[in-house]
CHARMM-style PDB file with segment names, atoms N, HN, CA, C and O in Angstrom:
ATOM      1  N   PHE     1       8.394 -14.002  -9.026  1.00  0.00      PROA
ATOM      2  CA  PHE     1       8.368 -14.503  -7.676  1.00  0.00      PROA
ATOM      3  C   PHE     1       6.958 -14.313  -7.102  1.00  0.00      PROA
ATOM      4  O   PHE     1       6.635 -13.232  -6.612  1.00  0.00      PROA
ATOM      5  N   PRO     2       6.117 -15.352  -7.159  1.00  0.00      PROA
ATOM      6  CA  PRO     2       4.749 -15.227  -6.638  1.00  0.00      PROA
ATOM      7  C   PRO     2       4.713 -15.306  -5.114  1.00  0.00      PROA
ATOM      8  O   PRO     2       5.524 -15.989  -4.488  1.00  0.00      PROA
ATOM      9  N   CYS     3       3.762 -14.595  -4.541  1.00  0.00      PROA
ATOM     10  HN  CYS     3       3.104 -14.039  -5.049  1.00  0.00      PROA
ATOM     11  CA  CYS     3       3.561 -14.627  -3.093  1.00  0.00      PROA
ATOM     12  C   CYS     3       3.087 -16.021  -2.698  1.00  0.00      PROA
ATOM     13  O   CYS     3       2.264 -16.628  -3.383  1.00  0.00      PROA
ATOM     14  N   THR     4       3.619 -16.521  -1.580  1.00  0.00      PROA
ATOM     15  HN  THR     4       4.287 -16.028  -1.023  1.00  0.00      PROA
ATOM     16  CA  THR     4       3.277 -17.868  -1.122  1.00  0.00      PROA
ATOM     17  C   THR     4       2.154 -17.874  -0.079  1.00  0.00      PROA
ATOM     18  O   THR     4       1.733 -18.940   0.369  1.00  0.00      PROA
ATOM     19  N   LEU     5       1.675 -16.708   0.304  1.00  0.00      PROA
ATOM     20  HN  LEU     5       2.017 -15.842  -0.060  1.00  0.00      PROA
ATOM     21  CA  LEU     5       0.607 -16.653   1.294  1.00  0.00      PROA
ATOM     22  C   LEU     5      -0.729 -16.982   0.639  1.00  0.00      PROA
ATOM     23  O   LEU     5      -1.016 -16.487  -0.451  1.00  0.00      PROA
ATOM     24  N   PRO     6      -1.549 -17.804   1.283  1.00  0.00      PROA
ATOM     25  CA  PRO     6      -2.817 -18.248   0.699  1.00  0.00      PROA
ATOM     26  C   PRO     6      -3.715 -17.091   0.264  1.00  0.00      PROA
ATOM     27  O   PRO     6      -3.936 -16.139   1.012  1.00  0.00      PROA
ATOM     28  N   GLY     7      -4.223 -17.195  -0.952  1.00  0.00      PROA
ATOM     29  HN  GLY     7      -4.044 -17.968  -1.560  1.00  0.00      PROA
ATOM     30  CA  GLY     7      -5.166 -16.214  -1.472  1.00  0.00      PROA
ATOM     31  C   GLY     7      -4.542 -14.976  -2.084  1.00  0.00      PROA
ATOM     32  O   GLY     7      -5.259 -14.159  -2.660  1.00  0.00      PROA
ATOM     33  N   CYS     8      -3.237 -14.809  -1.981  1.00  0.00      PROA
ATOM     34  HN  CYS     8      -2.654 -15.473  -1.512  1.00  0.00      PROA
ATOM     35  CA  CYS     8      -2.582 -13.626  -2.525  1.00  0.00      PROA
ATOM     36  C   CYS     8      -2.091 -13.916  -3.942  1.00  0.00      PROA
ATOM     37  O   CYS     8      -1.457 -14.941  -4.192  1.00  0.00      PROA
ATOM     38  N   LYS     9      -2.389 -13.013  -4.853  1.00  0.00      PROA
ATOM     39  HN  LYS     9      -2.904 -12.180  -4.649  1.00  0.00      PROA
ATOM     40  CA  LYS     9      -2.002 -13.198  -6.252  1.00  0.00      PROA
ATOM     41  C   LYS     9      -0.852 -12.288  -6.667  1.00  0.00      PROA
ATOM     42  O   LYS     9      -0.566 -12.152  -7.856  1.00  0.00      PROA
ATOM     43  N   GLN    10      -0.189 -11.663  -5.690  1.00  0.00      PROA
ATOM     44  HN  GLN    10      -0.421 -11.774  -4.724  1.00  0.00      PROA
ATOM     45  CA  GLN    10       0.915 -10.750  -5.972  1.00  0.00      PROA
ATOM     46  C   GLN    10       2.089 -11.512  -6.580  1.00  0.00      PROA
ATOM     47  O   GLN    10       2.459 -12.585  -6.104  1.00  0.00      PROA
ATOM     48  N   VAL    11       2.666 -10.947  -7.632  1.00  0.00      PROA
ATOM     49  HN  VAL    11       2.365 -10.076  -8.019  1.00  0.00      PROA
ATOM     50  CA  VAL    11       3.883 -11.478  -8.233  1.00  0.00      PROA
ATOM     51  C   VAL    11       4.900 -10.347  -8.231  1.00  0.00      PROA
ATOM     52  O   VAL    11       4.626  -9.262  -8.745  1.00  0.00      PROA
ATOM     53  N   CYS    12       6.067 -10.591  -7.658  1.00  0.00      PROA
ATOM     54  HN  CYS    12       6.290 -11.472  -7.241  1.00  0.00      PROA
ATOM     55  CA  CYS    12       7.105  -9.569  -7.530  1.00  0.00      PROA
ATOM     56  C   CYS    12       8.217  -9.806  -8.540  1.00  0.00      PROA
ATOM     57  O   CYS    12       8.449 -10.935  -8.971  1.00  0.00      PROA
ATOM     58  N   LYS    13       8.898  -8.735  -8.912  1.00  0.00      PROA
ATOM     59  HN  LYS    13       8.709  -7.817  -8.562  1.00  0.00      PROA
ATOM     60  CA  LYS    13       9.982  -8.833  -9.893  1.00  0.00      PROA
ATOM     61  C   LYS    13      11.258  -9.404  -9.288  1.00  0.00      PROA
ATOM     62  O   LYS    13      12.035 -10.061  -9.981  1.00  0.00      PROA
ATOM     63  N   THR    14      11.479  -9.156  -7.996  1.00  0.00      PROA
ATOM     64  HN  THR    14      10.848  -8.622  -7.433  1.00  0.00      PROA
ATOM     65  CA  THR    14      12.704  -9.648  -7.365  1.00  0.00      PROA
ATOM     66  C   THR    14      12.369 -10.411  -6.086  1.00  0.00      PROA
ATOM     67  O   THR    14      11.298 -10.236  -5.505  1.00  0.00      PROA
ATOM     68  N   LEU    15      13.289 -11.245  -5.665  1.00  0.00      PROA
ATOM     69  HN  LEU    15      14.159 -11.387  -6.137  1.00  0.00      PROA
ATOM     70  CA  LEU    15      13.118 -11.996  -4.430  1.00  0.00      PROA
ATOM     71  C   LEU    15      13.054 -11.045  -3.238  1.00  0.00      PROA
ATOM     72  O   LEU    15      12.295 -11.280  -2.298  1.00  0.00      PROA
ATOM     73  N   GLY    16      13.840  -9.980  -3.271  1.00  0.00      PROA
ATOM     74  HN  GLY    16      14.457  -9.789  -4.035  1.00  0.00      PROA
ATOM     75  CA  GLY    16      13.813  -8.994  -2.192  1.00  0.00      PROA
ATOM     76  C   GLY    16      12.446  -8.325  -2.077  1.00  0.00      PROA
ATOM     77  O   GLY    16      11.940  -8.119  -0.974  1.00  0.00      PROA
ATOM     78  N   ASP    17      11.853  -7.988  -3.220  1.00  0.00      PROA
ATOM     79  HN  ASP    17      12.264  -8.155  -4.116  1.00  0.00      PROA
ATOM     80  CA  ASP    17      10.511  -7.397  -3.210  1.00  0.00      PROA
ATOM     81  C   ASP    17       9.501  -8.379  -2.627  1.00  0.00      PROA
ATOM     82  O   ASP    17       8.618  -7.990  -1.862  1.00  0.00      PROA
ATOM     83  N   LEU    18       9.632  -9.646  -2.987  1.00  0.00      PROA
ATOM     84  HN  LEU    18      10.349  -9.963  -3.608  1.00  0.00      PROA
ATOM     85  CA  LEU    18       8.724 -10.669  -2.469  1.00  0.00      PROA
ATOM     86  C   LEU    18       8.858 -10.800  -0.960  1.00  0.00      PROA
ATOM     87  O   LEU    18       7.850 -10.869  -0.256  1.00  0.00      PROA
ATOM     88  N   LYS    19      10.078 -10.834  -0.454  1.00  0.00      PROA
ATOM     89  HN  LYS    19      10.897 -10.778  -1.026  1.00  0.00      PROA
ATOM     90  CA  LYS    19      10.284 -10.964   0.987  1.00  0.00      PROA
ATOM     91  C   LYS    19       9.685  -9.776   1.730  1.00  0.00      PROA
ATOM     92  O   LYS    19       9.063  -9.948   2.778  1.00  0.00      PROA
ATOM     93  N   ARG    20       9.872  -8.564   1.188  1.00  0.00      PROA
ATOM     94  HN  ARG    20      10.377  -8.425   0.337  1.00  0.00      PROA
ATOM     95  CA  ARG    20       9.300  -7.375   1.811  1.00  0.00      PROA
ATOM     96  C   ARG    20       7.777  -7.446   1.770  1.00  0.00      PROA
ATOM     97  O   ARG    20       7.113  -7.153   2.763  1.00  0.00      PROA
ATOM     98  N   HSD    21       7.229  -7.831   0.629  1.00  0.00      PROA
ATOM     99  HN  HSD    21       7.769  -8.069  -0.178  1.00  0.00      PROA
ATOM    100  CA  HSD    21       5.778  -7.955   0.474  1.00  0.00      PROA
ATOM    101  C   HSD    21       5.196  -8.929   1.499  1.00  0.00      PROA
ATOM    102  O   HSD    21       4.222  -8.611   2.181  1.00  0.00      PROA
ATOM    103  N   GLU    22       5.785 -10.089   1.602  1.00  0.00      PROA
ATOM    104  HN  GLU    22       6.577 -10.347   1.048  1.00  0.00      PROA
ATOM    105  CA  GLU    22       5.254 -11.124   2.498  1.00  0.00      PROA
ATOM    106  C   GLU    22       5.417 -10.760   3.972  1.00  0.00      PROA
ATOM    107  O   GLU    22       4.582 -11.137   4.794  1.00  0.00      PROA
ATOM    108  N   SER    23       6.471 -10.039   4.314  1.00  0.00      PROA
ATOM    109  HN  SER    23       7.149  -9.733   3.646  1.00  0.00      PROA
ATOM    110  CA  SER    23       6.736  -9.801   5.729  1.00  0.00      PROA
ATOM    111  C   SER    23       6.055  -8.565   6.298  1.00  0.00      PROA
ATOM    112  O   SER    23       5.641  -8.577   7.457  1.00  0.00      PROA
ATOM    113  N   VAL    24       5.929  -7.504   5.521  1.00  0.00      PROA
ATOM    114  HN  VAL    24       6.266  -7.494   4.579  1.00  0.00      PROA
ATOM    115  CA  VAL    24       5.444  -6.272   6.136  1.00  0.00      PROA
ATOM    116  C   VAL    24       4.397  -5.499   5.349  1.00  0.00      PROA
ATOM    117  O   VAL    24       3.845  -4.537   5.883  1.00  0.00      PROA
ATOM    118  N   LEU    25       4.102  -5.855   4.146  1.00  0.00      PROA
ATOM    119  HN  LEU    25       4.551  -6.636   3.712  1.00  0.00      PROA
ATOM    120  CA  LEU    25       3.276  -4.972   3.345  1.00  0.00      PROA
ATOM    121  C   LEU    25       1.825  -5.385   3.220  1.00  0.00      PROA
ATOM    122  O   LEU    25       1.010  -5.079   4.091  1.00  0.00      PROA
ATOM    123  N   ALA    26       1.505  -6.063   2.166  1.00  0.00      PROA
ATOM    124  HN  ALA    26       2.167  -6.312   1.458  1.00  0.00      PROA
ATOM    125  CA  ALA    26       0.116  -6.270   1.773  1.00  0.00      PROA
ATOM    126  C   ALA    26      -0.692  -7.129   2.731  1.00  0.00      PROA
ATOM    127  O   ALA    26      -1.920  -7.141   2.656  1.00  0.00      PROA
ATOM    128  N   HSD    27      -0.043  -7.830   3.608  1.00  0.00      PROA
ATOM    129  HN  HSD    27       0.955  -7.820   3.669  1.00  0.00      PROA
ATOM    130  CA  HSD    27      -0.776  -8.743   4.488  1.00  0.00      PROA
ATOM    131  C   HSD    27      -1.015  -8.155   5.872  1.00  0.00      PROA
ATOM    132  O   HSD    27      -1.326  -8.872   6.824  1.00  0.00      PROA
ATOM    133  N   LYS    28      -0.866  -6.851   5.964  1.00  0.00      PROA
ATOM    134  HN  LYS    28      -0.613  -6.269   5.191  1.00  0.00      PROA
ATOM    135  CA  LYS    28      -1.168  -6.146   7.204  1.00  0.00      PROA
ATOM    136  C   LYS    28      -2.121  -5.004   6.879  1.00  0.00      PROA
ATOM    137  O   LYS    28      -2.180  -4.526   5.747  1.00  0.00      PROA
ATOM    138  N   LEU    29      -2.850  -4.586   7.877  1.00  0.00      PROA
ATOM    139  HN  LEU    29      -2.802  -4.975   8.797  1.00  0.00      PROA
ATOM    140  CA  LEU    29      -3.736  -3.446   7.695  1.00  0.00      PROA
ATOM    141  C   LEU    29      -2.910  -2.178   7.519  1.00  0.00      PROA
ATOM    142  O   LEU    29      -1.847  -2.049   8.127  1.00  0.00      PROA
ATOM    143  N   PRO    30      -3.378  -1.243   6.699  1.00  0.00      PROA
ATOM    144  CA  PRO    30      -2.644   0.017   6.526  1.00  0.00      PROA
ATOM    145  C   PRO    30      -2.533   0.762   7.858  1.00  0.00      PROA
ATOM    146  O   PRO    30      -3.484   0.811   8.638  1.00  0.00      PROA
ATOM    147  N   SER    31      -1.356   1.340   8.101  1.00  0.00      PROA
ATOM    148  HN  SER    31      -0.583   1.301   7.467  1.00  0.00      PROA
ATOM    149  CA  SER    31      -1.171   2.062   9.353  1.00  0.00      PROA
ATOM    150  C   SER    31      -0.772   3.519   9.110  1.00  0.00      PROA
ATOM    151  O   SER    31      -0.529   4.256  10.065  1.00  0.00      PROA
ATOM    152  N   TRP    32      -0.703   3.936   7.864  1.00  0.00      PROA
ATOM    153  HN  TRP    32      -0.901   3.337   7.088  1.00  0.00      PROA
ATOM    154  CA  TRP    32      -0.375   5.314   7.506  1.00  0.00      PROA
ATOM    155  C   TRP    32      -1.524   5.873   6.679  1.00  0.00      PROA
ATOM    156  O   TRP    32      -2.026   5.203   5.777  1.00  0.00      PROA
ATOM    157  N   GLU    33      -1.940   7.096   6.983  1.00  0.00      PROA
ATOM    158  HN  GLU    33      -1.532   7.641   7.716  1.00  0.00      PROA
ATOM    159  CA  GLU    33      -3.070   7.685   6.268  1.00  0.00      PROA
ATOM    160  C   GLU    33      -2.772   9.127   5.884  1.00  0.00      PROA
ATOM    161  O   GLU    33      -2.230   9.893   6.681  1.00  0.00      PROA
ATOM    162  N   CYS    34      -3.128   9.489   4.663  1.00  0.00      PROA
ATOM    163  HN  CYS    34      -3.568   8.867   4.015  1.00  0.00      PROA
ATOM    164  CA  CYS    34      -2.989  10.870   4.204  1.00  0.00      PROA
ATOM    165  C   CYS    34      -4.003  11.723   4.962  1.00  0.00      PROA
ATOM    166  O   CYS    34      -5.192  11.407   4.980  1.00  0.00      PROA
ATOM    167  N   HSD    35      -3.540  12.791   5.581  1.00  0.00      PROA
ATOM    168  HN  HSD    35      -2.574  13.048   5.566  1.00  0.00      PROA
ATOM    169  CA  HSD    35      -4.440  13.637   6.364  1.00  0.00      PROA
ATOM    170  C   HSD    35      -5.361  14.476   5.482  1.00  0.00      PROA
ATOM    171  O   HSD    35      -6.341  15.042   5.967  1.00  0.00      PROA
ATOM    172  N   ARG    36      -5.048  14.556   4.182  1.00  0.00      PROA
ATOM    173  HN  ARG    36      -4.252  14.097   3.788  1.00  0.00      PROA
ATOM    174  CA  ARG    36      -5.890  15.347   3.281  1.00  0.00      PROA
ATOM    175  C   ARG    36      -6.998  14.527   2.634  1.00  0.00      PROA
ATOM    176  O   ARG    36      -8.154  14.951   2.623  1.00  0.00      PROA
ATOM    177  N   CYS    37      -6.662  13.360   2.097  1.00  0.00      PROA
ATOM    178  HN  CYS    37      -5.723  13.015   2.106  1.00  0.00      PROA
ATOM    179  CA  CYS    37      -7.674  12.580   1.370  1.00  0.00      PROA
ATOM    180  C   CYS    37      -8.043  11.276   2.070  1.00  0.00      PROA
ATOM    181  O   CYS    37      -8.958  10.578   1.633  1.00  0.00      PROA
ATOM    182  N   HSD    38      -7.335  10.939   3.159  1.00  0.00      PROA
ATOM    183  HN  HSD    38      -6.592  11.507   3.514  1.00  0.00      PROA
ATOM    184  CA  HSD    38      -7.587   9.747   3.971  1.00  0.00      PROA
ATOM    185  C   HSD    38      -7.262   8.439   3.247  1.00  0.00      PROA
ATOM    186  O   HSD    38      -7.724   7.375   3.660  1.00  0.00      PROA
ATOM    187  N   TYR    39      -6.480   8.506   2.184  1.00  0.00      PROA
ATOM    188  HN  TYR    39      -6.105   9.370   1.849  1.00  0.00      PROA
ATOM    189  CA  TYR    39      -5.987   7.308   1.513  1.00  0.00      PROA
ATOM    190  C   TYR    39      -5.035   6.607   2.472  1.00  0.00      PROA
ATOM    191  O   TYR    39      -4.238   7.266   3.140  1.00  0.00      PROA
ATOM    192  N   GLN    40      -5.105   5.294   2.548  1.00  0.00      PROA
ATOM    193  HN  GLN    40      -5.753   4.759   2.005  1.00  0.00      PROA
ATOM    194  CA  GLN    40      -4.319   4.554   3.531  1.00  0.00      PROA
ATOM    195  C   GLN    40      -3.179   3.783   2.872  1.00  0.00      PROA
ATOM    196  O   GLN    40      -3.294   3.314   1.740  1.00  0.00      PROA
ATOM    197  N   PHE    41      -2.076   3.666   3.610  1.00  0.00      PROA
ATOM    198  HN  PHE    41      -1.983   4.047   4.530  1.00  0.00      PROA
ATOM    199  CA  PHE    41      -0.865   3.013   3.117  1.00  0.00      PROA
ATOM    200  C   PHE    41      -0.317   2.052   4.159  1.00  0.00      PROA
ATOM    201  O   PHE    41      -0.548   2.215   5.357  1.00  0.00      PROA
ATOM    202  N   THR    42       0.405   1.057   3.690  1.00  0.00      PROA
ATOM    203  HN  THR    42       0.593   0.924   2.717  1.00  0.00      PROA
ATOM    204  CA  THR    42       1.042   0.111   4.606  1.00  0.00      PROA
ATOM    205  C   THR    42       2.481   0.515   4.912  1.00  0.00      PROA
ATOM    206  O   THR    42       3.103  -0.048   5.813  1.00  0.00      PROA
ATOM    207  N   ARG    43       3.018   1.496   4.164  1.00  0.00      PROA
ATOM    208  HN  ARG    43       2.513   1.954   3.433  1.00  0.00      PROA
ATOM    209  CA  ARG    43       4.398   1.947   4.385  1.00  0.00      PROA
ATOM    210  C   ARG    43       4.458   3.467   4.434  1.00  0.00      PROA
ATOM    211  O   ARG    43       3.747   4.151   3.698  1.00  0.00      PROA
ATOM    212  N   GLU    44       5.304   3.980   5.299  1.00  0.00      PROA
ATOM    213  HN  GLU    44       5.881   3.424   5.897  1.00  0.00      PROA
ATOM    214  CA  GLU    44       5.450   5.422   5.431  1.00  0.00      PROA
ATOM    215  C   GLU    44       6.018   6.042   4.153  1.00  0.00      PROA
ATOM    216  O   GLU    44       5.611   7.136   3.761  1.00  0.00      PROA
ATOM    217  N   ASP    45       6.953   5.350   3.506  1.00  0.00      PROA
ATOM    218  HN  ASP    45       7.283   4.461   3.824  1.00  0.00      PROA
ATOM    219  CA  ASP    45       7.539   5.919   2.294  1.00  0.00      PROA
ATOM    220  C   ASP    45       6.507   6.040   1.170  1.00  0.00      PROA
ATOM    221  O   ASP    45       6.613   6.937   0.334  1.00  0.00      PROA
ATOM    222  N   ALA    46       5.523   5.162   1.141  1.00  0.00      PROA
ATOM    223  HN  ALA    46       5.437   4.433   1.820  1.00  0.00      PROA
ATOM    224  CA  ALA    46       4.459   5.262   0.140  1.00  0.00      PROA
ATOM    225  C   ALA    46       3.594   6.491   0.411  1.00  0.00      PROA
ATOM    226  O   ALA    46       3.171   7.171  -0.525  1.00  0.00      PROA
ATOM    227  N   LEU    47       3.332   6.777   1.672  1.00  0.00      PROA
ATOM    228  HN  LEU    47       3.675   6.225   2.432  1.00  0.00      PROA
ATOM    229  CA  LEU    47       2.584   7.978   2.030  1.00  0.00      PROA
ATOM    230  C   LEU    47       3.370   9.225   1.621  1.00  0.00      PROA
ATOM    231  O   LEU    47       2.798  10.160   1.062  1.00  0.00      PROA
ATOM    232  N   LYS    48       4.659   9.244   1.891  1.00  0.00      PROA
ATOM    233  HN  LYS    48       5.124   8.484   2.345  1.00  0.00      PROA
ATOM    234  CA  LYS    48       5.486  10.394   1.515  1.00  0.00      PROA
ATOM    235  C   LYS    48       5.485  10.597   0.006  1.00  0.00      PROA
ATOM    236  O   LYS    48       5.398  11.729  -0.470  1.00  0.00      PROA
ATOM    237  N   ARG    49       5.581   9.514  -0.741  1.00  0.00      PROA
ATOM    238  HN  ARG    49       5.652   8.595  -0.355  1.00  0.00      PROA
ATOM    239  CA  ARG    49       5.556   9.597  -2.206  1.00  0.00      PROA
ATOM    240  C   ARG    49       4.198  10.127  -2.680  1.00  0.00      PROA
ATOM    241  O   ARG    49       4.133  10.941  -3.601  1.00  0.00      PROA
ATOM    242  N   HSD    50       3.129   9.669  -2.054  1.00  0.00      PROA
ATOM    243  HN  HSD    50       3.182   9.008  -1.306  1.00  0.00      PROA
ATOM    244  CA  HSD    50       1.786  10.119  -2.384  1.00  0.00      PROA
ATOM    245  C   HSD    50       1.646  11.631  -2.189  1.00  0.00      PROA
ATOM    246  O   HSD    50       1.149  12.333  -3.070  1.00  0.00      PROA
ATOM    247  N   THR    51       2.083  12.119  -1.044  1.00  0.00      PROA
ATOM    248  HN  THR    51       2.487  11.549  -0.329  1.00  0.00      PROA
ATOM    249  CA  THR    51       1.915  13.542  -0.762  1.00  0.00      PROA
ATOM    250  C   THR    51       2.819  14.399  -1.651  1.00  0.00      PROA
ATOM    251  O   THR    51       2.478  15.541  -1.961  1.00  0.00      PROA
ATOM    252  N   LYS    52       3.955  13.861  -2.057  1.00  0.00      PROA
ATOM    253  HN  LYS    52       4.231  12.933  -1.805  1.00  0.00      PROA
ATOM    254  CA  LYS    52       4.845  14.597  -2.958  1.00  0.00      PROA
ATOM    255  C   LYS    52       4.282  14.623  -4.377  1.00  0.00      PROA
ATOM    256  O   LYS    52       4.334  15.658  -5.042  1.00  0.00      PROA
ATOM    257  N   ASN    53       3.752  13.510  -4.843  1.00  0.00      PROA
ATOM    258  HN  ASN    53       3.710  12.670  -4.303  1.00  0.00      PROA
ATOM    259  CA  ASN    53       3.273  13.394  -6.213  1.00  0.00      PROA
ATOM    260  C   ASN    53       1.848  13.896  -6.410  1.00  0.00      PROA
ATOM    261  O   ASN    53       1.456  14.215  -7.533  1.00  0.00      PROA
ATOM    262  N   LEU    54       1.084  13.968  -5.354  1.00  0.00      PROA
ATOM    263  HN  LEU    54       1.402  13.709  -4.442  1.00  0.00      PROA
ATOM    264  CA  LEU    54      -0.305  14.418  -5.458  1.00  0.00      PROA
ATOM    265  C   LEU    54      -0.571  15.558  -4.486  1.00  0.00      PROA
ATOM    266  O   LEU    54      -1.259  15.367  -3.483  1.00  0.00      PROA
ATOM    267  N   PRO    55      -0.037  16.740  -4.768  1.00  0.00      PROA
ATOM    268  CA  PRO    55      -0.229  17.839  -3.833  1.00  0.00      PROA
ATOM    269  C   PRO    55      -1.692  18.238  -3.672  1.00  0.00      PROA
ATOM    270  O   PRO    55      -2.061  18.831  -2.659  1.00  0.00      PROA
ATOM    271  N   ASN    56      -2.516  17.923  -4.643  1.00  0.00      PROA
ATOM    272  HN  ASN    56      -2.215  17.441  -5.466  1.00  0.00      PROA
ATOM    273  CA  ASN    56      -3.943  18.227  -4.550  1.00  0.00      PROA
ATOM    274  C   ASN    56      -4.747  16.953  -4.326  1.00  0.00      PROA
ATOM    275  O   ASN    56      -5.837  16.804  -4.879  1.00  0.00      PROA
ATOM    276  N   CYS    57      -4.231  16.049  -3.534  1.00  0.00      PROA
ATOM    277  HN  CYS    57      -3.346  16.170  -3.085  1.00  0.00      PROA
ATOM    278  CA  CYS    57      -4.853  14.738  -3.380  1.00  0.00      PROA
ATOM    279  C   CYS    57      -6.256  14.826  -2.796  1.00  0.00      PROA
ATOM    280  O   CYS    57      -7.070  13.935  -3.039  1.00  0.00      PROA
ATOM    281  N   ALA    58      -6.563  15.864  -2.039  1.00  0.00      PROA
ATOM    282  HN  ALA    58      -5.901  16.588  -1.842  1.00  0.00      PROA
ATOM    283  CA  ALA    58      -7.903  15.984  -1.469  1.00  0.00      PROA
ATOM    284  C   ALA    58      -8.946  16.141  -2.566  1.00  0.00      PROA
ATOM    285  O   ALA    58     -10.117  15.819  -2.364  1.00  0.00      PROA
ATOM    286  N   LYS    59      -8.529  16.633  -3.723  1.00  0.00      PROA
ATOM    287  HN  LYS    59      -7.578  16.894  -3.887  1.00  0.00      PROA
ATOM    288  CA  LYS    59      -9.441  16.814  -4.848  1.00  0.00      PROA
ATOM    289  C   LYS    59      -9.477  15.576  -5.737  1.00  0.00      PROA
ATOM    290  O   LYS    59     -10.399  15.409  -6.535  1.00  0.00      PROA
ATOM    291  N   ALA    60      -8.486  14.720  -5.603  1.00  0.00      PROA
ATOM    292  HN  ALA    60      -7.737  14.856  -4.955  1.00  0.00      PROA
ATOM    293  CA  ALA    60      -8.412  13.515  -6.434  1.00  0.00      PROA
ATOM    294  C   ALA    60      -9.368  12.449  -5.914  1.00  0.00      PROA
ATOM    295  O   ALA    60      -9.629  12.359  -4.715  1.00  0.00      PROA
ATOM    296  N   LYS    61      -9.876  11.657  -6.827  1.00  0.00      PROA
ATOM    297  HN  LYS    61      -9.663  11.731  -7.801  1.00  0.00      PROA
ATOM    298  CA  LYS    61     -10.754  10.558  -6.433  1.00  0.00      PROA
ATOM    299  C   LYS    61      -9.887   9.339  -6.176  1.00  0.00      PROA
ATOM    300  O   LYS    61      -9.311   8.774  -7.106  1.00  0.00      PROA
ATOM    301  N   VAL    62      -9.793   8.937  -4.926  1.00  0.00      PROA
ATOM    302  HN  VAL    62     -10.260   9.397  -4.171  1.00  0.00      PROA
ATOM    303  CA  VAL    62      -8.985   7.774  -4.566  1.00  0.00      PROA
ATOM    304  C   VAL    62      -9.836   6.810  -3.775  1.00  0.00      PROA
ATOM    305  O   VAL    62     -10.781   7.200  -3.090  1.00  0.00      PROA
ATOM    306  N   ARG    63      -9.485   5.552  -3.882  1.00  0.00      PROA
ATOM    307  HN  ARG    63      -8.717   5.235  -4.439  1.00  0.00      PROA
ATOM    308  CA  ARG    63     -10.199   4.508  -3.145  1.00  0.00      PROA
ATOM    309  C   ARG    63      -9.379   4.098  -1.936  1.00  0.00      PROA
ATOM    310  O   ARG    63      -8.150   4.102  -2.004  1.00  0.00      PROA
ATOM    311  N   PRO    64     -10.020   3.746  -0.835  1.00  0.00      PROA
ATOM    312  CA  PRO    64      -9.282   3.223   0.324  1.00  0.00      PROA
ATOM    313  C   PRO    64      -8.589   1.925  -0.064  1.00  0.00      PROA
ATOM    314  O   PRO    64      -9.041   1.208  -0.957  1.00  0.00      PROA
ATOM    315  N   ARG    65      -7.494   1.632   0.613  1.00  0.00      PROA
ATOM    316  HN  ARG    65      -7.126   2.214   1.339  1.00  0.00      PROA
ATOM    317  CA  ARG    65      -6.722   0.427   0.319  1.00  0.00      PROA
ATOM    318  C   ARG    65      -6.769  -0.543   1.468  1.00  0.00      PROA
ATOM    319  O   ARG    65      -7.184  -0.208   2.578  1.00  0.00      PROA
ATOM    320  N   GLY    66      -6.331  -1.763   1.179  1.00  0.00      PROA
ATOM    321  HN  GLY    66      -5.993  -2.035   0.278  1.00  0.00      PROA
ATOM    322  CA  GLY    66      -6.163  -2.766   2.212  1.00  0.00      PROA
ATOM    323  C   GLY    66      -7.437  -3.488   2.564  1.00  0.00      PROA
ATOM    324  O   GLY    66      -8.503  -3.203   2.019  1.00  0.00      PROA
ATOM    325  N   ARG    67      -7.316  -4.425   3.478  1.00  0.00      PROA
ATOM    326  HN  ARG    67      -6.450  -4.657   3.921  1.00  0.00      PROA
ATOM    327  CA  ARG    67      -8.462  -5.237   3.877  1.00  0.00      PROA
ATOM    328  C   ARG    67      -9.522  -4.419   4.590  1.00  0.00      PROA
ATOM    329  O   ARG    67     -10.702  -4.765   4.539  1.00  0.00      PROA
ATOM    330  N   ALA    68      -9.132  -3.354   5.246  1.00  0.00      PROA
ATOM    331  HN  ALA    68      -8.173  -3.073   5.288  1.00  0.00      PROA
ATOM    332  CA  ALA    68     -10.102  -2.534   5.961  1.00  0.00      PROA
ATOM    333  C   ALA    68     -11.078  -1.863   4.990  1.00  0.00      PROA
ATOM    334  O   ALA    68     -12.181  -1.484   5.383  1.00  0.00      PROA
ATOM    335  N   ALA    69     -10.677  -1.718   3.737  1.00  0.00      PROA
ATOM    336  HN  ALA    69      -9.780  -2.026   3.419  1.00  0.00      PROA
ATOM    337  CA  ALA    69     -11.515  -1.061   2.743  1.00  0.00      PROA
ATOM    338  C   ALA    69     -12.568  -2.003   2.168  1.00  0.00      PROA
ATOM    339  O   ALA    69     -13.536  -1.541   1.565  1.00  0.00      PROA
ATOM    340  N   SER    70     -12.404  -3.290   2.339  1.00  0.00      PROA
ATOM    341  HN  SER    70     -11.618  -3.665   2.829  1.00  0.00      PROA
ATOM    342  CA  SER    70     -13.306  -4.276   1.741  1.00  0.00      PROA
ATOM    343  C   SER    70     -14.647  -4.310   2.428  1.00  0.00      PROA
ATOM    344  OT1 SER    70     -15.519  -5.089   2.042  1.00  0.00      PROA
TER     345      SER     70
END
């Protein structure tokens, strides 16, 4: 299921994933940020997963995400 928004090359596995992607995710600026490493996310659950999986994220080398990073 490819994204129908101009310039986006995202391909999703399910129609539900595509609808979520097009409506609230990749086409908006990130609004959640890790207070330790300043990595930015478009969804709160992604930030929670990040902090759970990377307890030492301040030491990890991460790149900013989203259009604001370009």
